[in-house]
C-alpha positions in Angstrom: 126.6 70.7 7.7 124.5 69.6 10.7 127.4 67.6 12.1 129.8 70.6 11.9 127.3 73.0 13.4 126.6 70.6 16.3 130.2 69.7 16.8 130.9 71.0 20.3 127.8 69.5 21.9 127.9 66.4 19.8 131.5 65.5 20.6 131.1 66.2 24.3 127.9 64.0 24.3 129.8 61.2 22.5 132.7 61.4 25.0 130.4 61.4 28.0 128.4 58.5 26.6 131.5 56.5 25.7 132.8 56.9 29.3 129.5 55.8 30.7 129.1 52.9 28.3 132.6 51.6 29.2 131.8 52.0 32.9 128.5 50.2 32.4 130.2 47.3 30.5 133.0 47.0 33.1 130.6 46.8 36.1 127.4 45.4 34.6 128.1 42.0 36.3 129.4 43.5 39.5 127.4 42.7 42.6 127.6 46.3 43.9 126.4 47.6 40.5 123.4 45.4 40.5 122.4 45.6 44.2 120.3 48.3 45.9 122.0 49.4 49.1 120.5 51.4 51.9 118.3 54.3 50.6 118.4 52.5 47.2 116.6 49.6 48.8 114.1 51.8 50.5 113.2 53.4 47.2 112.9 50.0 45.5 110.5 48.9 48.2 108.5 52.0 47.8 108.4 51.4 44.0 106.9 48.0 44.7 104.2 49.5 46.9 103.4 52.2 44.3 103.1 49.7 41.5 100.8 47.6 43.7 98.6 50.3 45.3 98.7 53.0 42.7 99.6 56.7 43.0 98.3 57.3 46.5 100.2 54.3 48.0 98.3 54.9 51.2 100.3 52.3 53.2 103.4 54.5 52.9 101.8 57.3 54.8 103.1 60.8 54.5 106.5 60.8 52.8 109.6 61.2 55.0 112.0 60.6 52.2 112.0 62.2 48.7 109.1 60.9 46.7 109.9 61.6 43.1 112.5 58.9 42.6 110.3 55.9 43.8 107.6 57.2 41.4 110.0 57.4 38.6 111.1 53.8 39.4 107.5 52.6 39.5 106.4 54.1 36.2 109.7 53.5 34.4 109.5 49.9 35.6 106.2 49.5 33.9 107.9 50.5 30.6 111.4 48.9 30.8 111.1 46.5 33.7 112.1 46.6 37.3 115.7 45.5 36.7 118.6 47.7 37.9 120.6 47.7 34.7 117.9 49.3 32.4 117.4 52.1 34.9 121.2 52.7 35.2 121.5 52.7 31.4 118.8 55.4 31.1 120.5 57.4 33.8 123.8 57.2 32.0 122.1 58.6 28.8 120.8 61.5 30.8 124.2 62.0 32.5 125.8 62.4 29.0 123.3 65.2 28.3 124.3 66.9 31.5 127.8 67.2 30.2 126.6 68.9 27.1 124.7 71.5 29.2 127.8 72.1 31.3 129.6 73.0 28.1 126.8 75.5 27.2 126.8 77.0 30.7 130.5 77.6 30.7 130.4 79.0 27.2 127.7 81.4 28.1 129.6 82.6 31.2 133.3 82.4 30.3 133.6 81.7 26.5 133.9 78.7 24.2 137.3 77.4 25.5 135.9 77.2 29.1 132.9 75.5 27.6 135.0 72.8 26.0 136.9 72.2 29.3 133.7 72.2 31.3 132.1 69.7 29.0 135.2 67.4 29.3 135.3 67.7 33.0 131.6 66.8 33.2 132.1 63.8 30.9 134.9 62.5 33.1 133.5 63.4 36.5 133.6 60.3 38.6 130.9 61.1 41.2 128.4 61.8 38.4 129.1 58.4 36.8 128.9 56.7 40.2 125.5 58.3 41.2 124.1 57.5 37.8 124.9 53.8 38.7 122.9 53.9 41.9 119.1 53.9 42.5 119.1 57.2 44.5 117.9 59.9 42.1 121.0 62.1 42.6 121.7 62.1 38.8 118.2 63.6 38.2 118.8 66.4 40.8 122.1 67.1 39.1 120.7 67.2 35.6 117.6 69.2 36.5 119.6 71.8 38.3 122.0 72.1 35.4 119.0 72.6 33.1 117.7 75.3 35.4 121.0 77.1 35.4 121.2 77.0 31.6 117.7 78.4 31.1 118.3 81.1 33.7 121.5 82.2 32.0 119.8 82.7 28.6 117.9 86.1 29.3 121.3 87.9 29.4 121.7 87.1 25.7 118.5 88.3 23.8 119.8 86.8 20.5 120.2 83.4 22.1 123.7 83.0 20.8 126.8 82.9 22.9 130.5 82.1 22.8 131.3 84.5 20.0 129.5 82.5 17.3 127.3 84.3 14.8 125.0 81.3 14.2 123.4 79.0 16.7 124.4 75.3 16.8 122.0 72.5 16.2 121.8 72.0 20.0 120.9 75.6 20.5 118.1 75.2 17.9 116.7 72.4 20.0 116.3 74.7 23.0 115.6 77.9 21.1 112.0 78.3 22.3 112.8 78.6 26.0 116.2 80.1 25.4 115.0 83.0 23.3 111.6 83.6 24.9 112.1 84.8 28.5 108.6 83.7 29.6 109.2 80.1 28.5 112.7 80.2 29.8 111.5 81.4 33.3 108.7 78.9 33.4 110.8 75.9 32.4 113.6 77.0 34.7 111.0 76.9 37.5 109.8 73.5 36.3 113.3 72.1 36.5 113.8 73.4 40.1 110.4 72.2 41.1 111.1 68.7 39.8 114.5 68.7 41.5 112.8 69.7 44.8 110.5 66.7 44.4 113.7 64.5 44.3 115.0 66.5 47.3 113.7 69.8 48.6 117.1 71.4 48.7 116.7 73.0 45.3 114.0 75.3 46.8 116.8 77.1 48.7 118.1 78.3 45.3 114.8 79.5 44.0 114.9 83.0 45.7 118.4 83.6 44.2 117.1 82.4 40.8 114.2 84.8 41.1 116.6 87.7 41.9 118.7 86.7 38.9 115.6 86.9 36.7 114.7 90.2 38.1 118.1 91.8 37.3 118.4 90.1 33.9 114.9 91.0 32.7 114.4 94.4 34.4 115.4 96.3 31.2 112.5 94.7 29.3 109.9 96.5 31.4 107.7 96.0 34.5 105.0 93.9 32.9 107.2 91.3 31.1 109.3 91.1 34.3 106.2 90.4 36.5 104.9 87.8 34.1 108.2 86.0 34.0 108.6 86.0 37.8 105.0 84.6 38.2 105.6 81.9 35.6 108.9 81.0 37.3 107.0 80.7 40.7 104.3 78.6 39.1 106.9 76.4 37.5 108.5 75.7 40.8 105.2 74.9 42.5 103.5 72.7 39.9 105.8 69.6 40.1 105.4 69.5 43.9 101.6 69.9 43.8 100.8 66.2 43.1 102.8 65.0 46.1 101.4 67.7 48.3 97.8 66.7 47.3 98.7 63.1 47.8 100.1 63.7 51.3 97.0 65.8 52.2 94.7 62.9 51.1 96.7 60.2 52.8 97.5 62.2 56.0 95.3 65.4 56.3 97.5 66.6 59.2 100.4 67.0 56.9 98.9 70.2 55.4 100.2 71.7 52.1 103.9 71.9 53.0 106.8 70.4 51.1 106.5 67.0 49.4 108.3 65.5 52.5 107.7 66.1 56.2 111.2 65.5 57.6 112.9 68.9 57.4 113.2 69.3 61.2 114.5 65.8 61.6 117.3 66.4 59.1 118.1 69.7 60.7 118.5 68.1 64.1 120.5 65.2 62.6 123.2 67.7 61.7 122.9 70.0 64.8 122.8 68.3 68.1 125.2 67.6 71.0 126.2 64.2 69.4 126.6 65.5 65.8 130.0 65.5 64.0 129.0 67.2 60.8 128.5 64.0 58.9 125.5 61.6 59.0 125.9 60.6 62.6 122.5 60.0 64.1 121.7 60.6 67.8 121.9 57.6 70.2 118.1 57.2 70.3 118.1 56.3 66.6 118.4 52.5 66.2 117.6 51.8 62.6 118.7 52.8 59.2 117.1 54.7 56.2 113.3 54.3 56.1 113.1 53.6 59.9 115.1 56.3 61.6 112.2 58.8 61.2 110.1 56.4 63.2 112.7 56.6 65.9 112.6 60.4 65.8 108.8 60.3 66.0 108.8 57.9 69.0 111.4 60.0 70.8 109.5 63.3 70.2 106.3 61.7 71.4 108.0 60.3 74.5 109.4 63.7 75.4 106.1 65.6 74.8 103.9 62.9 76.2 101.4 62.9 73.3 100.9 61.6 69.8 102.4 63.8 67.1 101.7 64.1 63.3 104.6 64.1 60.9 104.4 67.9 60.7 104.5 68.3 64.5 107.4 65.9 64.7 109.4 68.0 62.2 108.5 71.2 64.2 109.5 69.6 67.4 113.0 68.8 66.2 113.4 72.2 64.5 112.7 73.8 67.9 115.2 71.4 69.5 117.9 72.6 67.0 117.2 76.3 67.8 117.2 75.6 71.5 120.6 73.9 71.2 122.0 76.9 69.4 120.7 79.1 72.2 122.0 76.9 75.0 125.4 76.1 73.5 126.2 78.7 70.8 129.9 78.3 70.8 129.7 74.6 70.3 126.9 74.8 67.8 128.7 77.4 65.6 132.0 75.4 65.9 130.1 72.5 64.4 128.8 74.7 61.6 132.4 75.8 60.9 133.5 72.1 60.7 130.7 71.4 58.2 131.9 74.3 56.1 135.4 72.7 55.9 133.9 69.2 55.3 132.1 70.6 52.3 135.4 71.3 50.4 137.2 68.2 51.6 138.7 66.0 48.9 137.4 62.8 50.5 133.8 61.8 49.9 131.9 62.0 53.2 130.5 58.5 54.0 127.0 57.8 52.6 125.2 54.9 51.1 128.4 53.3 50.1 131.8 52.3 51.5 134.7 54.7 50.6 136.6 51.7 49.1 133.6 50.9 47.0 133.3 54.5 45.8 137.0 54.6 44.9 136.7 51.3 43.0 133.5 52.4 41.1 134.8 55.8 40.0 137.4 54.3 37.7 137.5 52.8 34.3 139.6 49.8 35.1 142.8 51.2 36.6 142.2 54.7 35.2 140.7 57.0 37.8 138.0 59.4 36.7 138.1 63.1 37.9 137.1 63.6 41.5 135.6 66.2 43.8 139.2 66.8 45.0 140.0 68.1 41.5 136.8 70.1 40.9 136.3 71.7 44.3 139.6 73.7 44.7 139.7 74.8 41.1 136.0 75.7 41.3 136.6 77.7 44.4 139.5 79.5 42.7 137.3 80.2 39.6 134.7 81.6 41.9 137.2 83.9 43.7 138.5 85.1 40.4 135.1 86.2 39.2 133.7 87.7 42.4 133.5 91.2 40.9 131.0 90.0 38.4 127.3 89.3 38.8 127.4 85.5 38.5 124.5 83.1 39.0 126.9 80.2 39.4 128.2 81.8 42.6 124.8 81.9 44.2 124.1 78.3 43.2 127.3 77.0 44.6 126.9 79.0 47.8 123.4 77.7 48.2 124.6 74.1 48.4 127.5 75.2 50.6 125.1 76.8 53.0 122.7 73.8 53.0 125.5 71.4 53.9 126.8 73.8 56.6 123.2 74.2 58.0 122.3 70.5 57.9 125.1 68.0 57.5 127.6 66.9 54.8 127.2 63.8 52.7 128.7 63.0 49.3 125.4 63.1 47.6 124.2 66.2 49.4 127.1 68.3 48.1 127.2 66.5 44.7 124.8 69.0 43.0 127.2 71.8 43.7 129.4 70.5 41.0 126.9 71.9 38.5 128.4 75.3 39.2 131.9 74.3 40.4 132.7 72.6 37.1 132.2 75.6 34.9 134.0 77.8 37.5 136.9 75.3 37.5 137.0 75.5 33.7 137.3 79.3 33.8 140.2 79.0 36.2 142.1 76.6 33.9 141.5 78.9 31.0 142.9 81.8 33.0 146.0 79.8 33.9 146.5 78.9 30.3 146.1 82.5 29.0 148.6 83.9 31.6 151.2 81.2 30.9 150.8 81.5 27.1 151.4 85.3 27.4 154.4 84.7 29.6 152.8 86.7 32.4 154.7 84.7 35.0 154.1 87.3 37.8 150.4 86.9 37.4 150.7 83.1 37.1 152.6 83.1 40.4 149.9 85.4 42.0 147.2 83.0 40.8 149.1 80.0 42.2 149.3 81.9 45.6 145.5 82.3 45.4 145.1 78.6 44.5 147.3 77.4 47.3 144.8 78.0 50.2 142.0 76.6 48.0 144.0 73.4 47.6 145.0 73.3 51.3 141.4 73.7 52.3 140.4 70.7 50.3 143.2 68.5 51.6 142.6 69.0 55.3 142.6 65.6 57.1 139.0 65.9 58.3 137.6 62.6 57.1 139.5 59.6 58.4 139.7 56.1 57.3 136.5 54.1 57.0 135.0 52.9 60.3 135.3 49.1 60.0 132.4 48.4 62.3 130.0 50.6 60.2 131.4 49.1 57.0 130.8 45.6 58.1 127.4 46.4 59.4 126.3 48.1 56.2 127.6 45.2 54.1 125.7 42.8 56.4 122.5 44.8 55.8 123.0 44.5 52.1 123.6 40.7 52.3 120.6 40.2 54.5 118.4 42.2 52.1 119.6 39.8 49.3 118.7 36.8 51.5 122.3 35.8 51.8 122.0 35.0 55.5 125.3 33.2 56.1 127.3 36.1 54.6 125.3 38.6 56.6 126.0 36.7 59.9 129.7 36.8 59.2 129.6 40.6 58.5 127.5 41.3 61.7 130.1 39.3 63.7 132.9 41.3 62.1 131.1 44.5 63.0 130.8 43.6 66.7 134.3 42.3 66.7 135.5 45.8 65.5 133.1 47.6 68.0 131.7 45.5 70.9 129.3 48.3 71.8 127.6 48.5 68.3 124.1 47.7 69.5 122.3 47.6 66.1 124.8 45.0 64.9 124.1 42.8 68.0 120.4 43.3 67.5 120.3 42.5 63.8 122.7 39.5 64.4 120.3 38.1 67.0 117.2 38.5 64.9 118.9 37.0 61.9 120.3 34.0 63.8 116.8 33.4 65.3 115.3 33.4 61.8 117.9 30.7 60.9 116.9 28.5 63.9 120.2 29.1 65.7 118.5 30.0 69.0 121.4 29.8 71.4 123.6 32.1 69.3 120.6 34.4 68.8 120.0 34.6 72.6 123.7 35.5 73.2 123.6 38.3 70.6 120.3 39.8 72.0 121.7 39.6 75.5 124.7 41.6 74.3 122.5 44.1 72.7 120.3 44.5 75.8 123.2 45.1 78.2 124.8 47.7 75.9 121.6 49.5 75.0 121.4 53.0 76.7 117.8 53.8 75.9 115.6 52.4 78.7 112.6 51.7 76.6 114.6 49.9 73.9 116.5 48.0 76.6 113.2 46.8 78.1 112.0 45.6 74.7 115.3 43.7 74.2 115.0 42.1 77.6 111.5 41.0 76.8 112.7 39.5 73.5 115.5 37.7 75.4 112.9 36.3 78.0 110.6 35.2 75.2 113.5 33.4 73.5 114.4 31.6 76.7 110.9 30.4 77.2 110.8 28.6 73.8 111.2 24.9 73.9 114.7 23.7 72.8 114.5 22.1 69.4 
């Protein structure tokens, strides 16, 4: 009896878990599956500091990257060890639960058939499986946002039962308390969004829309219950951020009680400046990768203002710089925003903490490709357009992440959470196609195809070209160097400067690495190449000083 009542959720969970276990088994010995890359490696290093120094981890200063995931790694590491594979396995288990919730969200919004399809898409969605395999925290943002959407949808059904069933399933019984009691539902929805914002503050942009949804859904219950629910929702959003705000305040009093991170203005300027292209293309004064680029922004801001700045002041400086650029060059600035709006829907994954070839290889089960953004995005857009006349929470959620990417910049992991709404919307579109075809309503089928055509065209625009070989070799060299594989790192740095002779960071890192290996003559040549190609005067002087110091050393 229990098995039959839990059937939809159980079977989707088993399918999603089976996909993830097969993926885990296929790639558990793979170097890229076991190795922290760029931001992954930063979070792992923070984990080590937190485990060594405790919660405050004073040596890290005010956070400029998202703090929740390093703390998760630190405390989970105490229980299951600091290895990569136990964390990945746990993230796969949680990812399977996300597929179950996608089934429930679509069932609540579009009926049981859309729920089944949404669950299957979620189970087979390649980017979800990929990010669950990385130490980035994206899978937690995805799951927490899905939980929030599910809880927010419940007040519309006072009986707690959807999809045409007269009895709740076993899964629904597990979440009956928050689902059937609006106060608990609102509070836990806020908790989910607050936790998500501790992994990355972008979830906060959705909070006002969620509050508006609660208002319209609970308004018939009366003013007092409505006010209590909204207050509980706000409290839930704030509570998960409070420990990090207090920690930042203790470690750096100048940081105030803002968000858990102090880099909003930096990220805004990264995506909106004269050198930006809509992707993660840092300005020329940035010389280092994740974990260090914020220091470059701080030094540049202090150089331009002529005084020392706190993390909060640095963020404000670059926010003002962004607004000034929009005032000075409005046409160019808004053209860039339009490009980012197109990049959001593009079928290719915008480059991030991986190589595109690596992403393609690790979103497969052997030779079988998993479902991709290029499948979900155009169908989700179609489903959204078909249901525009209805009051839909999913629209607001998808548009929130669309607007965030257009306002900042587009990365695969920054747009990834939008799939939480696009997958149920895609499922609704597929159900609509099926119903029209089954009823032989070919005229409407043709009309739907006409509506789908521009959605598909938008996703297939050739906006993201082939992978830049210089950047790919450079990133691989950083990974090898972090592993202590110096010879392989040297070869990759050489390949990077061979592909782009003006790639200063590659010349610099190559020189430093060669020097650490005792290959002084080669190191000198690499640093000289970095110095003569460096455009920033201060950095150029530092490089020249390093070259002079190297020349003064006695020859071994």
